[in-house]
MOPAC internal coordinates of N, CA, C and O (Angstrom, degrees):
PM7 1SCF
backbone

  N    0.0000 0     0.00 0     0.00 0    0    0    0
  C    1.4499 1     0.00 0     0.00 0    1    0    0
  C    1.5319 1   110.36 1     0.00 0    2    1    0
  O    1.2310 1   120.55 1   129.16 1    3    2    1
  N    1.3222 1   116.55 1   -50.84 1    3    2    1
  C    1.4642 1   120.76 1  -179.20 1    5    3    2
  C    1.5243 1   110.39 1   -63.93 1    6    5    3
  O    1.2310 1   120.85 1   142.79 1    7    6    5
  N    1.3339 1   115.98 1   -37.21 1    7    6    5
  C    1.4543 1   120.42 1   180.00 1    9    7    6
  C    1.5302 1   110.76 1   -64.00 1   10    9    7
  O    1.2310 1   119.78 1   138.93 1   11   10    9
  N    1.3230 1   118.02 1   -41.07 1   11   10    9
  C    1.4646 1   120.47 1  -179.60 1   13   11   10
  C    1.5271 1   111.55 1   -70.65 1   14   13   11
  O    1.2310 1   120.01 1   147.18 1   15   14   13
  N    1.3331 1   117.58 1   -32.82 1   15   14   13
  C    1.4672 1   120.61 1   176.54 1   17   15   14
  C    1.5269 1   109.32 1   -66.90 1   18   17   15
  O    1.2310 1   120.90 1   134.62 1   19   18   17
  N    1.3155 1   115.89 1   -45.38 1   19   18   17
  C    1.4677 1   120.44 1   179.16 1   21   19   18
  C    1.5236 1   110.73 1   -62.14 1   22   21   19
  O    1.2310 1   120.07 1   136.59 1   23   22   21
  N    1.3095 1   117.47 1   -43.41 1   23   22   21
  C    1.4563 1   122.00 1   178.32 1   25   23   22
  C    1.5257 1   110.46 1   -61.31 1   26   25   23
  O    1.2310 1   120.05 1   138.96 1   27   26   25
  N    1.3102 1   117.52 1   -41.04 1   27   26   25
  C    1.4604 1   121.74 1   178.08 1   29   27   26
  C    1.5163 1   111.93 1   -63.79 1   30   29   27
  O    1.2310 1   120.37 1   138.55 1   31   30   29
  N    1.3298 1   116.90 1   -41.45 1   31   30   29
  C    1.4636 1   120.57 1   178.73 1   33   31   30
  C    1.5202 1   111.69 1   -65.64 1   34   33   31
  O    1.2310 1   120.76 1   136.23 1   35   34   33
  N    1.3127 1   116.15 1   -43.77 1   35   34   33
  C    1.4619 1   120.45 1   179.67 1   37   35   34
  C    1.5269 1   110.24 1   -64.07 1   38   37   35
  O    1.2310 1   120.01 1   134.23 1   39   38   37
  N    1.3126 1   117.59 1   -45.77 1   39   38   37
  C    1.4613 1   121.74 1  -179.99 1   41   39   38
  C    1.5252 1   110.69 1   -62.62 1   42   41   39
  O    1.2310 1   120.23 1   135.39 1   43   42   41
  N    1.3073 1   117.16 1   -44.61 1   43   42   41
  C    1.4627 1   121.31 1   178.60 1   45   43   42
  C    1.5152 1   112.32 1   -62.03 1   46   45   43
  O    1.2310 1   120.70 1   138.61 1   47   46   45
  N    1.3194 1   116.27 1   -41.39 1   47   46   45
  C    1.4602 1   120.73 1   178.22 1   49   47   46
  C    1.5203 1   110.70 1   -63.94 1   50   49   47
  O    1.2310 1   120.09 1   138.25 1   51   50   49
  N    1.3177 1   117.43 1   -41.75 1   51   50   49
  C    1.4612 1   120.89 1   179.73 1   53   51   50
  C    1.5240 1   111.13 1   -65.51 1   54   53   51
  O    1.2310 1   120.04 1   138.53 1   55   54   53
  N    1.3136 1   117.54 1   -41.47 1   55   54   53
  C    1.4624 1   120.61 1   178.71 1   57   55   54
  C    1.5200 1   110.75 1   -65.03 1   58   57   55
  O    1.2310 1   120.45 1   137.98 1   59   58   57
  N    1.3351 1   116.75 1   -42.02 1   59   58   57
  C    1.4592 1   120.41 1   178.80 1   61   59   58
  C    1.5160 1   110.36 1   -63.38 1   62   61   59
  O    1.2310 1   119.65 1   135.98 1   63   62   61
  N    1.3111 1   118.27 1   -44.02 1   63   62   61
  C    1.4583 1   121.96 1  -179.33 1   65   63   62
  C    1.5201 1   110.86 1   -62.76 1   66   65   63
  O    1.2310 1   120.42 1   140.84 1   67   66   65
  N    1.3145 1   116.81 1   -39.16 1   67   66   65
  C    1.4622 1   120.29 1  -179.51 1   69   67   66
  C    1.5236 1   111.15 1   -66.99 1   70   69   67
  O    1.2310 1   119.94 1   139.80 1   71   70   69
  N    1.3221 1   117.71 1   -40.20 1   71   70   69
  C    1.4571 1   119.88 1  -178.54 1   73   71   70
  C    1.5156 1   112.22 1   -83.81 1   74   73   71
  O    1.2310 1   119.41 1   153.98 1   75   74   73
  N    1.3059 1   118.72 1   -26.02 1   75   74   73
  C    1.4625 1   121.29 1  -179.51 1   77   75   74
  C    1.5129 1   111.45 1   -65.44 1   78   77   75
  O    1.2310 1   119.97 1   150.12 1   79   78   77
  N    1.3168 1   117.66 1   -29.88 1   79   78   77
  C    1.4520 1   121.75 1  -178.64 1   81   79   78
  C    1.5214 1   113.00 1   -92.73 1   82   81   79
  O    1.2310 1   120.21 1   172.65 1   83   82   81
  N    1.3227 1   117.21 1    -7.35 1   83   82   81
  C    1.4536 1   120.21 1  -176.73 1   85   83   82
  C    1.5166 1   110.33 1   -71.85 1   86   85   83
  O    1.2310 1   121.32 1   -45.57 1   87   86   85
  N    1.3207 1   115.09 1   134.43 1   87   86   85
  C    1.4522 1   120.37 1   178.33 1   89   87   86
  C    1.5147 1   111.61 1   -91.84 1   90   89   87
  O    1.2310 1   121.20 1    -3.62 1   91   90   89
  N    1.3010 1   115.30 1   176.38 1   91   90   89
  C    1.4572 1   123.92 1   179.74 1   93   91   90
  C    1.5313 1   107.96 1   -94.36 1   94   93   91
  O    1.2310 1   120.44 1   -64.42 1   95   94   93
  N    1.3187 1   116.77 1   115.58 1   95   94   93
  C    1.4617 1   121.91 1  -175.94 1   97   95   94
  C    1.5281 1   111.45 1   -61.23 1   98   97   95
  O    1.2310 1   120.17 1   133.78 1   99   98   97
  N    1.3258 1   117.27 1   -46.22 1   99   98   97
  C    1.4724 1   120.22 1  -177.84 1  101   99   98
  C    1.5293 1   111.55 1   -65.27 1  102  101   99
  O    1.2310 1   120.42 1   140.65 1  103  102  101
  N    1.3342 1   116.80 1   -39.35 1  103  102  101
  C    1.4688 1   120.10 1   177.23 1  105  103  102
  C    1.5248 1   109.91 1   -65.50 1  106  105  103
  O    1.2310 1   120.51 1   142.52 1  107  106  105
  N    1.3256 1   116.64 1   -37.48 1  107  106  105
  C    1.4577 1   120.79 1   177.70 1  109  107  106
  C    1.5170 1   111.80 1   -65.95 1  110  109  107
  O    1.2310 1   120.62 1   140.43 1  111  110  109
  N    1.3222 1   116.42 1   -39.57 1  111  110  109
  C    1.4642 1   120.67 1   177.63 1  113  111  110
  C    1.5271 1   110.05 1   -61.41 1  114  113  111
  O    1.2310 1   120.49 1   136.01 1  115  114  113
  N    1.3244 1   116.66 1   -43.99 1  115  114  113
  C    1.4601 1   121.11 1   178.73 1  117  115  114
  C    1.5280 1   111.21 1   -63.63 1  118  117  115
  O    1.2310 1   120.54 1   142.23 1  119  118  117
  N    1.3082 1   116.58 1   -37.77 1  119  118  117
  C    1.4706 1   121.88 1  -177.75 1  121  119  118
  C    1.5289 1   111.72 1   -76.31 1  122  121  119
  O    1.2310 1   119.88 1   162.61 1  123  122  121
  N    1.3121 1   117.84 1   -17.39 1  123  122  121
  C    1.4660 1   121.37 1  -173.16 1  125  123  122
  C    1.5284 1   114.37 1   -78.15 1  126  125  123
  O    1.2310 1   119.36 1  -179.98 1  127  126  125
  N    1.3079 1   118.83 1     0.02 1  127  126  125
  C    1.4703 1   121.53 1  -176.35 1  129  127  126
  C    1.5226 1   112.58 1   -53.85 1  130  129  127
  O    1.2310 1   119.90 1   141.07 1  131  130  129
  N    1.3181 1   117.79 1   -38.93 1  131  130  129
  C    1.4658 1   119.69 1  -179.66 1  133  131  130
  C    1.5301 1   112.41 1   -78.14 1  134  133  131
  O    1.2310 1   120.01 1   163.13 1  135  134  133
  N    1.3078 1   117.58 1   -16.87 1  135  134  133
  C    1.4680 1   121.46 1  -179.10 1  137  135  134
  C    1.5314 1   112.14 1   -80.72 1  138  137  135
  O    1.2310 1   121.09 1   156.96 1  139  138  137
  N    1.3274 1   115.52 1   -23.04 1  139  138  137
  C    1.4649 1   121.73 1  -171.74 1  141  139  138
  C    1.5225 1   113.19 1   -59.82 1  142  141  139
  O    1.2310 1   119.88 1   142.59 1  143  142  141
  N    1.3210 1   117.84 1   -37.41 1  143  142  141
  C    1.4632 1   120.24 1  -176.41 1  145  143  142
  C    1.5226 1   112.50 1   -56.00 1  146  145  143
  O    1.2310 1   120.14 1   140.55 1  147  146  145
  N    1.3092 1   117.34 1   -39.45 1  147  146  145
  C    1.4728 1   120.92 1  -178.63 1  149  147  146
  C    1.5252 1   113.47 1   -99.86 1  150  149  147
  O    1.2310 1   120.57 1   144.03 1  151  150  149
  N    1.3332 1   116.51 1   -35.97 1  151  150  149
  C    1.4643 1   119.81 1  -172.49 1  153  151  150
  C    1.5250 1   113.75 1  -103.25 1  154  153  151
  O    1.2310 1   120.21 1  -177.67 1  155  154  153
  N    1.3297 1   117.20 1     2.33 1  155  154  153
  C    1.4568 1   121.22 1   176.19 1  157  155  154
  C    1.5119 1   113.59 1    81.17 1  158  157  155
  O    1.2310 1   120.80 1   -24.30 1  159  158  157
  N    1.3263 1   116.08 1   155.70 1  159  158  157
  C    1.4706 1   121.00 1  -176.33 1  161  159  158
  C    1.5253 1   112.90 1   -68.56 1  162  161  159
  O    1.2310 1   120.13 1   155.68 1  163  162  161
  N    1.3130 1   117.35 1   -24.32 1  163  162  161
  C    1.4677 1   120.93 1   178.28 1  165  163  162
  C    1.5230 1   111.09 1  -112.01 1  166  165  163
  O    1.2310 1   120.61 1  -160.01 1  167  166  165
  N    1.3483 1   116.44 1    19.99 1  167  166  165
  C    1.4563 1   120.25 1   178.76 1  169  167  166
  C    1.5093 1   114.14 1    79.48 1  170  169  167
  O    1.2310 1   120.45 1  -171.31 1  171  170  169
  N    1.3338 1   116.74 1     8.69 1  171  170  169
  C    1.4581 1   121.90 1   177.55 1  173  171  170
  C    1.5256 1   106.81 1  -109.23 1  174  173  171
  O    1.2310 1   120.73 1   -64.78 1  175  174  173
  N    1.3130 1   116.22 1   115.22 1  175  174  173
  C    1.4543 1   121.99 1  -174.85 1  177  175  174
  C    1.5261 1   111.79 1   -65.11 1  178  177  175
  O    1.2310 1   120.68 1   -42.40 1  179  178  177
  N    1.3356 1   116.31 1   137.60 1  179  178  177
  C    1.4604 1   119.12 1   178.15 1  181  179  178
  C    1.5320 1   113.29 1   -76.85 1  182  181  179
  O    1.2310 1   120.38 1   172.07 1  183  182  181
  N    1.3125 1   116.87 1    -7.93 1  183  182  181
  C    1.4614 1   120.52 1  -178.22 1  185  183  182
  C    1.5332 1   109.68 1  -137.87 1  186  185  183
  O    1.2310 1   120.06 1   -31.92 1  187  186  185
  N    1.3202 1   117.49 1   148.08 1  187  186  185
  C    1.4671 1   119.70 1  -175.83 1  189  187  186
  C    1.5342 1   115.51 1   -71.05 1  190  189  187
  O    1.2310 1   119.14 1   170.56 1  191  190  189
  N    1.3115 1   119.24 1    -9.44 1  191  190  189
  C    1.4679 1   118.82 1  -178.88 1  193  191  190
  C    1.5294 1   113.13 1   -82.08 1  194  193  191
  O    1.2310 1   120.07 1   166.76 1  195  194  193
  N    1.3327 1   117.47 1   -13.24 1  195  194  193
  C    1.4671 1   120.92 1   177.21 1  197  195  194
  C    1.5186 1   109.25 1  -115.42 1  198  197  195
  O    1.2310 1   120.13 1   -37.52 1  199  198  197
  N    1.3158 1   117.35 1   142.48 1  199  198  197
  C    1.4690 1   119.81 1  -175.83 1  201  199  198
  C    1.5216 1   113.67 1   -76.06 1  202  201  199
  O    1.2310 1   121.59 1   -27.05 1  203  202  201
  N    1.3196 1   114.55 1   152.95 1  203  202  201
  C    1.4605 1   121.44 1   169.32 1  205  203  202
  C    1.5253 1   107.51 1   -75.09 1  206  205  203
  O    1.2310 1   120.43 1   -40.84 1  207  206  205
  N    1.3097 1   116.79 1   139.16 1  207  206  205
  C    1.4600 1   121.18 1   178.58 1  209  207  206
  C    1.5279 1   112.06 1  -106.72 1  210  209  207
  O    1.2310 1   120.31 1   157.64 1  211  210  209
  N    1.3110 1   117.02 1   -22.36 1  211  210  209
  C    1.4618 1   121.41 1  -178.18 1  213  211  210
  C    1.5226 1   110.70 1   -58.92 1  214  213  211
  O    1.2310 1   121.26 1   -49.42 1  215  214  213
  N    1.3193 1   115.19 1   130.58 1  215  214  213
  C    1.4559 1   120.99 1   175.67 1  217  215  214
  C    1.5142 1   115.67 1    80.71 1  218  217  215
  O    1.2310 1   119.93 1   178.27 1  219  218  217
  N    1.3229 1   117.75 1    -1.73 1  219  218  217
  C    1.4731 1   119.46 1   176.11 1  221  219  218
  C    1.5304 1   108.91 1   -67.67 1  222  221  219
  O    1.2310 1   120.63 1   -25.28 1  223  222  221
  N    1.2888 1   116.41 1   154.72 1  223  222  221
  C    1.4664 1   120.64 1   179.03 1  225  223  222
  C    1.5270 1   109.95 1   -69.83 1  226  225  223
  O    1.2310 1   121.60 1   -41.93 1  227  226  225
  N    1.3114 1   114.55 1   138.07 1  227  226  225
  C    1.4650 1   121.91 1  -175.66 1  229  227  226
  C    1.5270 1   112.51 1   -56.72 1  230  229  227
  O    1.2310 1   120.16 1   131.68 1  231  230  229
  N    1.3150 1   117.30 1   -48.32 1  231  230  229
  C    1.4662 1   120.35 1  -178.36 1  233  231  230
  C    1.5304 1   111.37 1   -64.11 1  234  233  231
  O    1.2310 1   120.51 1   143.86 1  235  234  233
  N    1.3189 1   116.62 1   -36.14 1  235  234  233
  C    1.4656 1   120.93 1   177.44 1  237  235  234
  C    1.5256 1   110.24 1   -62.54 1  238  237  235
  O    1.2310 1   120.42 1   133.21 1  239  238  237
  N    1.3276 1   116.80 1   -46.79 1  239  238  237
  C    1.4627 1   120.70 1  -179.57 1  241  239  238
  C    1.5205 1   111.67 1   -61.95 1  242  241  239
  O    1.2310 1   120.21 1   137.06 1  243  242  241
  N    1.3202 1   117.21 1   -42.94 1  243  242  241
  C    1.4693 1   120.45 1   177.93 1  245  243  242
  C    1.5262 1   109.77 1   -60.97 1  246  245  243
  O    1.2310 1   120.51 1   134.34 1  247  246  245
  N    1.3197 1   116.63 1   -45.66 1  247  246  245
  C    1.4739 1   120.33 1  -179.38 1  249  247  246
  C    1.5204 1   111.35 1   -60.53 1  250  249  247
  O    1.2310 1   120.05 1   139.31 1  251  250  249
  N    1.3255 1   117.52 1   -40.69 1  251  250  249
  C    1.4619 1   120.22 1  -179.62 1  253  251  250
  C    1.5257 1   111.44 1   -68.71 1  254  253  251
  O    1.2310 1   120.37 1   137.94 1  255  254  253
  N    1.3278 1   116.91 1   -42.06 1  255  254  253
  C    1.4667 1   119.82 1   178.05 1  257  255  254
  C    1.5235 1   111.12 1   -61.88 1  258  257  255
  O    1.2310 1   120.69 1   137.49 1  259  258  257
  N    1.3273 1   116.29 1   -42.51 1  259  258  257
  C    1.4652 1   119.88 1   178.52 1  261  259  258
  C    1.5312 1   111.11 1   -65.04 1  262  261  259
  O    1.2310 1   120.47 1   141.83 1  263  262  261
  N    1.3244 1   116.70 1   -38.17 1  263  262  261
  C    1.4656 1   120.85 1   179.34 1  265  263  262
  C    1.5326 1   110.84 1   -66.08 1  266  265  263
  O    1.2310 1   120.43 1   140.75 1  267  266  265
  N    1.3230 1   116.77 1   -39.25 1  267  266  265
  C    1.4688 1   119.31 1   175.12 1  269  267  266
  C    1.5257 1   110.22 1   -63.84 1  270  269  267
  O    1.2310 1   120.54 1   138.01 1  271  270  269
  N    1.3260 1   116.56 1   -41.99 1  271  270  269
  C    1.4665 1   120.52 1  -176.71 1  273  271  270
  C    1.5219 1   112.25 1   -67.76 1  274  273  271
  O    1.2310 1   120.06 1   137.12 1  275  274  273
  N    1.3352 1   117.50 1   -42.88 1  275  274  273
  C    1.4761 1   119.09 1  -177.23 1  277  275  274
  C    1.5294 1   113.42 1   -86.88 1  278  277  275
  O    1.2310 1   120.51 1   178.34 1  279  278  277
  N    1.3429 1   116.63 1    -1.66 1  279  278  277
  C    1.4557 1   120.30 1   176.70 1  281  279  278
  C    1.5131 1   114.83 1    87.75 1  282  281  279
  O    1.2310 1   119.86 1   177.58 1  283  282  281
  N    1.3304 1   117.87 1    -2.42 1  283  282  281
  C    1.4578 1   121.03 1   176.55 1  285  283  282
  C    1.5220 1   110.11 1   -59.56 1  286  285  283
  O    1.2310 1   121.14 1   141.53 1  287  286  285
  N    1.3087 1   115.42 1   -38.47 1  287  286  285
  C    1.4596 1   121.90 1   174.64 1  289  287  286
  C    1.5249 1   106.15 1  -110.53 1  290  289  287
  O    1.2310 1   120.75 1   -70.54 1  291  290  289
  N    1.3184 1   116.17 1   109.46 1  291  290  289
  C    1.4521 1   121.81 1  -173.20 1  293  291  290
  C    1.5272 1   110.22 1   -90.12 1  294  293  291
  O    1.2310 1   120.94 1   -61.73 1  295  294  293
  N    1.3355 1   115.80 1   118.27 1  295  294  293
  C    1.4492 1   120.59 1   177.87 1  297  295  294
  C    1.5214 1   107.76 1  -149.89 1  298  297  295
  O    1.2310 1   120.88 1   -63.14 1  299  298  297
  N    1.3299 1   115.92 1   116.86 1  299  298  297
  C    1.4631 1   121.14 1  -174.98 1  301  299  298
  C    1.5229 1   113.00 1   -63.52 1  302  301  299
  O    1.2310 1   119.91 1   152.40 1  303  302  301
  N    1.3257 1   117.78 1   -27.60 1  303  302  301
  C    1.4656 1   120.13 1   178.84 1  305  303  302
  C    1.5180 1   112.02 1   -80.40 1  306  305  303
  O    1.2310 1   120.03 1   141.88 1  307  306  305
  N    1.3237 1   117.54 1   -38.12 1  307  306  305
  C    1.4648 1   120.39 1  -176.26 1  309  307  306
  C    1.5261 1   113.78 1   -82.83 1  310  309  307
  O    1.2310 1   119.91 1   149.70 1  311  310  309
  N    1.3162 1   117.77 1   -30.30 1  311  310  309
  C    1.4701 1   120.54 1  -176.92 1  313  311  310
  C    1.5252 1   112.68 1   -52.99 1  314  313  311
  O    1.2310 1   118.79 1   130.29 1  315  314  313
  N    1.3256 1   119.92 1   -49.71 1  315  314  313
  C    1.4627 1   118.15 1   179.19 1  317  315  314
  C    1.5289 1   113.31 1   -70.17 1  318  317  315
  O    1.2310 1   120.28 1   154.82 1  319  318  317
  N    1.3216 1   117.07 1   -25.18 1  319  318  317
  C    1.4686 1   120.33 1   179.80 1  321  319  318
  C    1.5287 1   111.87 1   -69.77 1  322  321  319
  O    1.2310 1   120.19 1   145.90 1  323  322  321
  N    1.3274 1   117.24 1   -34.10 1  323  322  321
  C    1.4631 1   120.82 1  -176.46 1  325  323  322
  C    1.5271 1   113.32 1   -97.67 1  326  325  323
  O    1.2310 1   120.43 1   170.33 1  327  326  325
  N    1.3213 1   116.79 1    -9.67 1  327  326  325
  C    1.4718 1   120.45 1  -174.48 1  329  327  326
  C    1.5222 1   113.33 1   -54.02 1  330  329  327
  O    1.2310 1   119.96 1   141.56 1  331  330  329
  N    1.3123 1   117.68 1   -38.44 1  331  330  329
  C    1.4601 1   120.89 1  -177.51 1  333  331  330
  C    1.5188 1   115.16 1   -95.29 1  334  333  331
  O    1.2310 1   120.12 1  -175.38 1  335  334  333
  N    1.3369 1   117.38 1     4.62 1  335  334  333
  C    1.4667 1   120.23 1  -178.24 1  337  335  334
  C    1.5240 1   111.44 1   -81.71 1  338  337  335
  O    1.2310 1   121.03 1   -45.09 1  339  338  337
  N    1.3104 1   115.64 1   134.91 1  339  338  337
  C    1.4649 1   121.09 1   173.20 1  341  339  338
  C    1.5307 1   108.48 1   -85.32 1  342  341  339
  O    1.2310 1   120.46 1    -9.79 1  343  342  341
  N    1.3211 1   116.72 1   170.21 1  343  342  341
  C    1.4680 1   120.39 1   175.70 1  345  343  342
  C    1.5294 1   110.00 1   -59.99 1  346  345  343
  O    1.2310 1   120.56 1   142.50 1  347  346  345
  N    1.3238 1   116.53 1   -37.50 1  347  346  345
  C    1.4660 1   120.90 1   178.79 1  349  347  346
  C    1.5277 1   110.71 1   -65.67 1  350  349  347
  O    1.2310 1   120.50 1   137.51 1  351  350  349
  N    1.3296 1   116.65 1   -42.49 1  351  350  349
  C    1.4678 1   120.42 1   176.53 1  353  351  350
  C    1.5198 1   110.63 1   -57.95 1  354  353  351
  O    1.2310 1   120.68 1   134.36 1  355  354  353
  N    1.3227 1   116.30 1   -45.64 1  355  354  353
  C    1.4626 1   120.72 1  -178.97 1  357  355  354
  C    1.5198 1   110.93 1   -63.03 1  358  357  355
  O    1.2310 1   120.44 1   137.37 1  359  358  357
  N    1.3267 1   116.76 1   -42.63 1  359  358  357
  C    1.4676 1   120.52 1   178.78 1  361  359  358
  C    1.5271 1   110.49 1   -63.47 1  362  361  359
  O    1.2310 1   120.69 1   139.66 1  363  362  361
  N    1.3227 1   116.28 1   -40.34 1  363  362  361
  C    1.4601 1   120.18 1   179.97 1  365  363  362
  C    1.5235 1   111.79 1   -67.23 1  366  365  363
  O    1.2310 1   120.34 1   135.23 1  367  366  365
  N    1.3225 1   116.95 1   -44.77 1  367  366  365
  C    1.4646 1   120.07 1   177.11 1  369  367  366
  C    1.5234 1   111.09 1   -60.86 1  370  369  367
  O    1.2310 1   120.73 1   136.68 1  371  370  369
  N    1.3133 1   116.21 1   -43.32 1  371  370  369
  C    1.4649 1   120.63 1   179.36 1  373  371  370
  C    1.5273 1   111.19 1   -62.39 1  374  373  371
  O    1.2310 1   120.25 1   138.04 1  375  374  373
  N    1.3212 1   117.12 1   -41.96 1  375  374  373
  C    1.4697 1   120.73 1   178.39 1  377  375  374
  C    1.5190 1   110.68 1   -62.38 1  378  377  375
  O    1.2310 1   121.15 1   137.66 1  379  378  377
  N    1.3280 1   115.40 1   -42.34 1  379  378  377
  C    1.4601 1   119.28 1  -179.75 1  381  379  378
  C    1.5228 1   111.27 1   -62.99 1  382  381  379
  O    1.2310 1   120.35 1   127.31 1  383  382  381
  N    1.3379 1   116.94 1   -52.69 1  383  382  381
  C    1.4580 1   118.95 1  -177.27 1  385  383  382
  C    1.5283 1   112.27 1   -66.40 1  386  385  383
  O    1.2310 1   120.06 1   146.76 1  387  386  385
  N    1.3096 1   117.48 1   -33.24 1  387  386  385
  C    1.4675 1   120.29 1   177.47 1  389  387  386
  C    1.5321 1   110.95 1   -67.51 1  390  389  387
  O    1.2310 1   120.50 1   153.66 1  391  390  389
  N    1.3219 1   116.64 1   -26.34 1  391  390  389
  C    1.4709 1   120.43 1  -178.41 1  393  391  390
  C    1.5323 1   112.38 1   -78.80 1  394  393  391
  O    1.2310 1   120.05 1   164.45 1  395  394  393
  N    1.3063 1   117.50 1   -15.55 1  395  394  393
  C    1.4670 1   120.96 1  -177.28 1  397  395  394
  C    1.5266 1   110.99 1   -83.20 1  398  397  395
  O    1.2310 1   121.39 1   -32.92 1  399  398  397
  N    1.3169 1   114.94 1   147.08 1  399  398  397
  C    1.4637 1   119.96 1   178.17 1  401  399  398
  C    1.5165 1   109.93 1   -76.63 1  402  401  399
  O    1.2310 1   120.86 1   -47.03 1  403  402  401
  N    1.3220 1   115.96 1   132.97 1  403  402  401
  C    1.4612 1   119.47 1   175.96 1  405  403  402
  C    1.5344 1   108.14 1   -82.88 1  406  405  403
  O    1.2310 1   121.34 1   -23.91 1  407  406  405
  N    1.2997 1   115.03 1   156.09 1  407  406  405
  C    1.4787 1   118.96 1  -177.95 1  409  407  406
  C    1.5078 1   111.05 1  -118.39 1  410  409  407
  O    1.2310 1   120.10 1   180.00 1  411  410  409

């Protein structure tokens, strides 16, 4: 009995954590207008010097955006792009790019 209650709590917590961090794909698509120039309209970069974002893992994308914003990851091109993004914006962008098929 106690084991099944504990299992239920752990499972519920994991499901909540997974959905609590999920962004809004449509909001991310709307926010991605400034990303298109370098990362392409479908998240596939038109040039090899910028990375493809399509199909990347959502949590990875959020972590990278936050690292650019806080300066942990120093990049002169990305710093101004992320400066005005909120945590919600980052989650939404990550959800959008993670939803796209990589090529």
